[in-house]
N, C-alpha and C positions, 0 to 999 in steps of 0.2 A: 111681322110671323110672316110665317112660311108661306102662306093660303091669302095674305095680303093682296088686293089687283095691282097690276102692274108690270114691269120687268127689271128689275133692279141687274144692274150690270158690273157693279163695282166688287171685283174680290179680295181688294183690300179694301178694311179692314174685312177680314173673309169669318163670315155670321155662323158656318156649318161646316167648320173644318172635316169631320166624319165621311160627308159627301164628297167632297174632295178626294179622301185618301179609299174611298170605293172604285174612284175612278180610275186612280191610278195603280189600284191591284185589279181591274177589269185590264188595262192598259196591259199587265203584264201575261195576263191570259189570254194568250192571242192562236190561235189555231187556223187553218184553211182547211178548206171543202180537199183541196188536192193532196192531204196528208192520207185521206180515209182509202183504203185499199179493197173494195168491191171484187175483187176475184174470187176468193173462196164463198162469197155470196153466192155468184151467178151459179157454181159448183153444187152450191146445197138445195137452190131452187131448181137445177135440171133433175138435180136424183135422190136428195136426202128428206128434203121434207113431205108429209104428209097431204092428201087433199084438206085436211081440215084447218092445218098449219098452215098451206096455201089462202086458205078463206082468212085466215088469221091476219096474215100477212096483208094481203091485199086492202082489206079494211083498216088498216092501220097506216099503211102509206096514203092509203084515201083520205085519213083523215090529215096527217102532217103536208099534205100538197097547201092546204088555204090556212093550217092552224096560225103559224106565226106570221102570216102574212095580216091576220085579223087583229095580232098581239101588236102588229107595229102601226098598223092604222089605229086603233084607239092611243097610244104610244104620240101619235104626230098629231092626233082629232083633237083628244081630250086631255092629257096627263101635261104636254111640256107647256104650255100653254099657262097652267094653273101653278104648276111649284115655282113659287116666286124667290128665285136663291140661284147666282152662275153658276156655281161650283156644283147644286141638282143636275142642272140641267146639261152640265158638263155630262153628268154621269148618264143622264137621258141620253145624249147623243150617242155616247157608247154604245147603249143598250137596241137603240136604234142599228147601229151598223149591225152589232151581234144576232138580231131580228134579220136582217138582210142575208147575213150568213148562213140562219139556219135556214131560209127558204131555199138558197143557193144548195146547202149539204143535199135538203129533200128532194130539189128538183133533180139532181145529179143523182139519187138515192130510187125515183121513178125513172128516169133517163135509163139506170141499169138494171133494175128490177121488170119494168113493163117495157119491153121493146115496141110491142103493139100499138102503134101509135093510136088505134080506137081506145086501146084500155088505157092508156094515158090519159087521155081526154077525158077519158069517163071521170077517173080516178081526179081531175082537177072540178070536175061539175058534179061531187060529190056533196057539196053543202046543198046542193039541190035536189039530187038523185037517189041518193041514199037515207033514207028516214032518219038512222040511227045518229047520223052526222049531222044532219039538217037539226035533228031537235039540240044538240051542242050549239050548231052553229046561230041558231034563234036564239038563247040562252045569250051568247056574246053578243048579238045583236041588239039584245033588247036592253044590256047596258051598255053598250055604247051610245045607243040614239037616247037616253035617258040622260046625259048632259052636252049633248051633241050642238045644240044650239045655247049651250051656256057660254059666254064670253067673258065674264066678268065674276069674282066670286064676292058676291056686295054683303050676301044675307046669310045667318045661317043655314036657314034651308040649303042654300047654295053648295056652301061649303060640306056637309053633311052627304049630299047627291054626289059628290066629289070624291068622298072619303069610300062611299059606296060603289062607285065605280073601280076607286082603285084596291079596294081589298076585291072585289069580282075577279078581277085580271089576277092578281097576287097570288090571291090564296085558291080560287075555283079556277080560274083556266091554265097559268100558268102551275099552280100550285098542286092542282087533281086531276084535270085533265089530261095536261102532258105527263103527270108521273104515273097516273093509268098506263099511260102508252108505253114509257120507260116500263114498267112492269114485265107488258108483255116482252118486251127487246131483252131484257135481262132473263125472262123464261127462257127464252129460243135461246140466249147464250147459254144458259146452263144446261141445256142440253146438247151445244156445240154447235149450235147454226148461226150461222149470218154474223161473223165476227167483225165483220166492216160496219153493218150498221150497229154493232153494241160499242164498237171502238168511239165514229162518231158520235154516240148517243151518250157516252161517258163525256164528251165537251159541253155536247147540248147543256147535262144535266149539269154541270157546274153553272156554266154560265147561267139556266134558270133558276138556279139557287141562289146567286148572287141577285138575277132582279128580282126575288120574293125578299130577301135581305134586304134591297135599296127601300122596296115598297114598305114594307116594313116599320122601316126607320123613318120614312118620312111619317107614317100614321102616327109612331111613339112622340116623333116630334110636335106635330100636331097636338097630341094628347096634351104634354106639358103645357106647348101654349094657349090651347084652348079648350081647358078638360070640360067645360060645358057641352062641347058636342058629345061627349060618350055616354048617353044616355041610354037607360034600360030599352027606349025605344029603337036605339040604334042597333044596340047587341042584338035586341029581337031579331029586326031584319039582316043584320048578318046572318044567324042561325038558319033564318029561313032561305036565303039566299046559299048557303051550305047545304041546306038539304037537299034542295032544287038540283044543285050541282051534282051531287051524289045519285041521284034520281036519273037525270039525264046521261050520267058515264055509264051506273048499271044498264040503262037501256039500249048504250053501244058495247057494254061488256055480254048481253043478252045477243047480239047480235054475233061480235066476234068470235063467242064459243056455238054459235048455234050447230056446227058441225060437228061439237063435241072434240074438244084437245084434251087430250091424255095428259095426265098430270095438271090440270086447270080447271078448276071448277066456277061455276058462277058466284056460288056460296063463300068462297074464298077471294073471289074478286071485291065482292059485296064489301065484306071484312076489312080488305085493304082500303077500300076507300072510303069506310067509316075509320080507321083509323090513320089515315092519312088526312081526314076532316077537322078529325081532333084534333090533331097538332097542328093545323092553318089555325085552329079557333083558340088554342093555346097562345099560340104567337102574337094573338089579339090580341090576350089578357082576358081570355073569356072562357068560362069551364066548358070540360069536353062532354059534347050533349049523345056521344054515339057508346063509347064504355068497349071501342071493338080493339081486338089485339092484329098486330101483323102475322100473318099468315104464311108469308115467303120468305123463307130462310135463303133462299137465292139473292134476295137486294137487300141481305147481311151490309155490304159492302157503300151499300147506298140509302145506309139505314137515313131515314129522314127524320127520324128524332134527333140527328146531328145538324139539322138546317138551320133552325133558330140561331145555332151559332158559328153558321157558316164563317162568316167575316172576323170572327174571333181569331184564324189561324194565321200563323206569322204568313211575311210574303214572299218568304223562301218557299212556300208549301206551293208558288205560282213559278211556270214557266213559260216563256216566250218561246214559243213551238211546240209546244208538249205534245209527247210521242206517249204508246202504250194505255194500258189502265190506269184507274184514277183510282186511287184506295181513299176511304174518307174515314181509319180508323186512328187516324192520330191524335194525341191527345190536345185538348184547345190551350 
């Protein structure tokens, strides 16, 4: 079974072909940081953004500074060694490359947005110095630490702990924390600001959507193979985890919007977070608990309702070296 201890190396006969297809699709979905043009962003930052928007942007890039590094660390420390299928590990290897690419993108972003070295160093230290970002980082580290010393999934308890870690990073961190960050980016884009950031975010968005699709496929596979792991206790733990993640991200939103950003309210951000959290629960086969609606019309092209089916799209939807905006309204 997928979570059996060991390190299967045989690709033939292939036990889990969908993971191999995901790997091949990910290879086609290739972009580079050099394709992102930040020149108009610099003009926006010099003369078009308000002080409140500038505060939002600085908090956002401070979160980006280490967010994907945390995800990559968990992938190496906790995920790769426990998913016992070589085709799945091929996808995880590709995901690790994409996390490194995101780190490079955000490094380049900070180098452009924060030319002052002291400001840049402060952004990279945000997990220690900015309380709203530290709260999210502590949430991440708690779940990294929960299985960091677990070398083999020998028992039912071990496998449930692994599943909770996987759910945390797919649904809460990549699927909620980053999707809230994307909402800020697309809000700024809706005002004609920071098109370079929005372009790169389109590609990061697509990567993160694929990472979630893979993780949810792993979870569905384990559910078929070991249905006894998925009981009311595990469901309650997942719901509590999502609720905590929403509270962490709400605290960050309170900080980000603390100077009053015209057109973006804390109440709407909270509704959006609850809406996204409900979609993540649905992807995990759990009934929604918040009942919120998406208040952000500017997110229509990045509609999170479609993410569950993201990888059912035709391979032709992916292009090597994609440039330009990404639309998500095509039929699946």
